[in-house]
C-alpha positions in Angstrom: -19.0 -23.3 -65.2 -22.0 -21.7 -65.4 -23.2 -20.3 -69.3 -22.9 -16.6 -68.9 -26.1 -14.5 -68.7 -26.5 -11.4 -70.9 -25.6 -9.2 -68.0 -22.2 -11.1 -67.5 -19.7 -11.4 -69.8 -18.3 -14.8 -70.7 -14.9 -15.5 -68.3 -11.7 -15.4 -70.3 -9.8 -18.9 -70.2 -7.1 -18.1 -67.7 -3.5 -18.1 -69.4 -1.1 -18.2 -65.9 -0.9 -19.2 -62.4 -0.6 -16.8 -59.4 2.1 -15.0 -59.3 4.5 -17.0 -57.0 4.3 -19.9 -59.1 4.9 -17.7 -61.9 8.1 -16.8 -60.1 9.2 -19.6 -58.8 8.8 -21.2 -62.6 10.6 -18.1 -63.9 13.9 -18.8 -61.9 14.4 -22.8 -63.2 12.3 -22.5 -66.7 15.6 -22.0 -68.3 17.5 -24.4 -66.8 14.8 -27.3 -67.0 13.9 -26.9 -70.2 17.1 -27.6 -71.8 17.4 -30.5 -69.2 15.0 -32.3 -70.4 15.9 -31.8 -73.7 19.2 -33.4 -72.8 16.8 -36.1 -71.2 14.9 -36.4 -74.2 18.4 -36.9 -76.8 19.4 -39.5 -74.4 15.9 -41.7 -73.6 14.5 -41.1 -77.4 10.8 -42.1 -77.8 9.7 -45.7 -78.3 7.4 -48.5 -77.4 7.1 -47.9 -73.3 6.2 -49.5 -70.5 6.0 -47.9 -66.8 6.3 -50.1 -63.6 4.5 -47.3 -60.7 5.2 -50.2 -58.1 8.9 -50.0 -59.2 9.4 -46.3 -60.2 10.4 -47.5 -63.6 10.0 -46.1 -67.0 11.0 -48.4 -70.0 11.0 -46.5 -73.3 12.7 -48.7 -76.4 15.0 -50.4 -75.1 16.0 -47.9 -71.9 14.5 -48.2 -68.1 14.9 -45.2 -66.1 14.5 -44.2 -62.5 11.3 -42.3 -62.3 8.9 -40.4 -59.6 5.4 -39.8 -60.0 4.7 -35.9 -60.5 0.8 -35.9 -61.0 -2.1 -37.5 -63.4 -3.4 -34.7 -66.1 -7.1 -36.0 -66.6 -9.3 -36.0 -69.8 -11.5 -33.2 -68.1 -8.4 -30.6 -67.6 -7.7 -32.0 -64.1 -4.1 -32.1 -62.9 -4.2 -34.3 -59.6 -0.7 -34.2 -57.7 1.2 -37.8 -57.3 0.7 -37.2 -53.2 -3.1 -36.3 -53.1 -4.0 -39.1 -55.4 -4.4 -42.4 -53.5 -5.4 -44.8 -55.4 -2.1 -45.2 -57.2 0.0 -44.0 -54.7 -1.2 -45.1 -51.2 0.4 -42.7 -48.3 3.6 -43.5 -47.4 5.1 -45.3 -50.4 8.7 -44.5 -51.2 8.0 -43.1 -54.7 6.2 -40.4 -53.3 8.9 -38.5 -51.7 10.1 -36.5 -54.8 6.2 -35.2 -55.0 5.9 -34.7 -51.3 9.2 -32.6 -51.2 7.7 -30.5 -54.3 4.6 -29.8 -51.7 6.5 -28.7 -49.1 8.4 -26.4 -51.3 5.1 -24.6 -51.4 4.3 -24.8 -48.4 7.6 -23.3 -47.5 7.3 -20.5 -49.8 3.5 -19.8 -50.1 2.8 -21.5 -53.7 -0.9 -22.3 -53.8 -0.3 -24.2 -56.9 2.3 -27.1 -55.5 0.0 -27.1 -52.1 -3.2 -28.1 -53.8 -4.4 -31.6 -54.3 -6.2 -30.6 -57.4 -5.9 -27.9 -60.4 -8.1 -27.0 -62.6 -6.3 -26.7 -66.2 -9.0 -26.9 -68.0 -9.9 -23.5 -67.1 -6.8 -22.3 -69.4 -7.0 -21.3 -72.5 -4.0 -24.2 -73.0 -4.4 -26.6 -70.5 -2.1 -29.4 -71.4 0.6 -26.4 -71.8 -0.4 -25.3 -68.0 0.3 -28.7 -67.2 3.4 -29.2 -69.1 4.4 -25.9 -67.3 4.0 -27.5 -63.7 6.1 -30.2 -65.2 8.7 -28.4 -65.6 8.8 -26.4 -62.7 8.1 -28.9 -60.2 11.5 -30.4 -62.6 14.4 -27.5 -62.1 12.7 -27.3 -58.3 13.7 -30.4 -57.6 16.7 -30.6 -60.0 15.6 -33.7 -61.7 17.0 -34.8 -64.7 14.1 -34.4 -67.3 10.3 -34.9 -67.1 7.8 -37.5 -69.1 4.2 -38.4 -69.3 3.0 -40.8 -71.3 -0.9 -41.9 -71.8 -2.5 -44.4 -70.1 -5.7 -46.2 -71.3 -8.2 -44.3 -69.7 -7.2 -41.5 -71.8 -5.3 -39.4 -68.7 -1.6 -39.1 -69.0 0.6 -40.1 -65.9 4.3 -37.4 -65.3 6.7 -38.1 -63.6 10.3 -37.3 -63.3 13.6 -38.6 -63.7 15.6 -39.5 -60.9 18.2 -41.6 -62.0 21.4 -40.6 -63.0 22.2 -42.1 -65.9 20.9 -39.3 -67.8 24.1 -36.7 -68.0 23.4 -33.4 -67.0 23.6 -30.7 -69.5 26.7 -29.2 -70.3 27.1 -25.5 -70.6 27.6 -24.2 -73.9 27.8 -20.5 -74.3 26.9 -20.6 -77.8 23.6 -21.7 -76.9 23.2 -19.5 -74.0 21.0 -16.9 -75.2 18.6 -19.2 -76.9 18.5 -21.0 -73.5 17.5 -18.0 -71.9 15.0 -17.2 -74.8 13.3 -20.3 -73.9 12.7 -20.3 -70.4 11.7 -16.7 -70.8 8.8 -18.0 -73.5 7.6 -20.5 -71.0 7.3 -18.5 -68.0 7.7 -14.8 -68.6 6.7 -13.0 -65.8 10.2 -12.9 -63.6 12.6 -12.3 -66.3 15.7 -11.1 -64.1 15.3 -14.5 -61.6 15.1 -16.4 -65.0 18.7 -15.5 -66.4 20.1 -15.2 -62.4 18.3 -18.7 -62.1 20.2 -20.3 -65.3 23.3 -18.8 -64.8 23.7 -19.9 -60.9 22.8 -23.6 -62.4 25.6 -23.6 -64.5 28.5 -22.8 -62.0 27.9 -19.1 -62.3 28.7 -16.3 -59.7 25.8 -13.8 -60.0 25.4 -10.1 -58.6 23.4 -7.3 -59.3 24.9 -4.0 -60.3 22.4 -1.7 -60.7 18.5 -1.4 -60.8 17.7 -2.8 -63.7 21.1 -5.2 -64.6 23.4 -7.9 -63.4 26.0 -9.8 -64.3 27.4 -13.2 -64.0 30.9 -14.8 -64.1 32.7 -17.8 -64.6 36.4 -18.7 -65.1 36.4 -18.5 -68.9 33.4 -15.9 -69.6 31.6 -13.0 -68.6 27.3 -12.9 -69.0 25.8 -9.3 -68.4 21.7 -8.8 -68.3 19.6 -5.7 -68.9 16.3 -5.1 -68.0 13.8 -2.2 -69.1 11.0 -0.2 -66.7 8.7 -3.6 -67.2 11.6 -6.0 -65.6 11.5 -7.4 -69.5 15.3 -8.4 -70.9 16.5 -5.6 -73.3 19.7 -6.8 -73.3 22.0 -9.6 -72.9 26.0 -9.8 -73.6 28.5 -12.1 -73.6 32.0 -11.9 -73.2 35.2 -14.5 -73.2 37.6 -14.2 -70.3 41.2 -13.2 -72.0 43.3 -16.4 -71.2 
């Protein structure tokens, strides 16, 4: 990036991805954050070892199967696994998840998912930008969580957990509001999509009840969400269904 001249104001750091990426991330953010928290509980930190060839990640005394997502470099760059032939030769079975994510990006015209290298260093918080990519990828591909470790070079190797030894996050009526707000905090630009996505992942039948409202129903409860003219969540109510 060139230094700004007197006639050229300094460029503000980026905060957000493309609208298509932000919408996709919003749809999965609350559930993916919840599932990743479940993974962290069942695979606590400790001495670790990644076997890239075997696609396994050992941490402490537990080993799980993983799929590579990408590498976050010391220069702030993010390179998708499918675009890193030195680490992952083309045709490697371990690239299946990464390629599926690229195909999702092609289908829905999401530039970040089809661009081999992203400059996260352009963001105000480069590492958070990379974390948001991992979270969106985990949600899109229904992973069991994601993890990243720092290699000797200083780069961070990010991977999605694909091992069903990790349980799925269970629905909890008490924590539902907090989970939804957590997802909105991470991907704030499509809040109806965040609510809809979280409820749908937990087995709710979701329907719109007006221009700025939706309702999700499970046998034991009903969730109603209302949004303001800016599509921001204005009200969330949870009601138990009488037995």
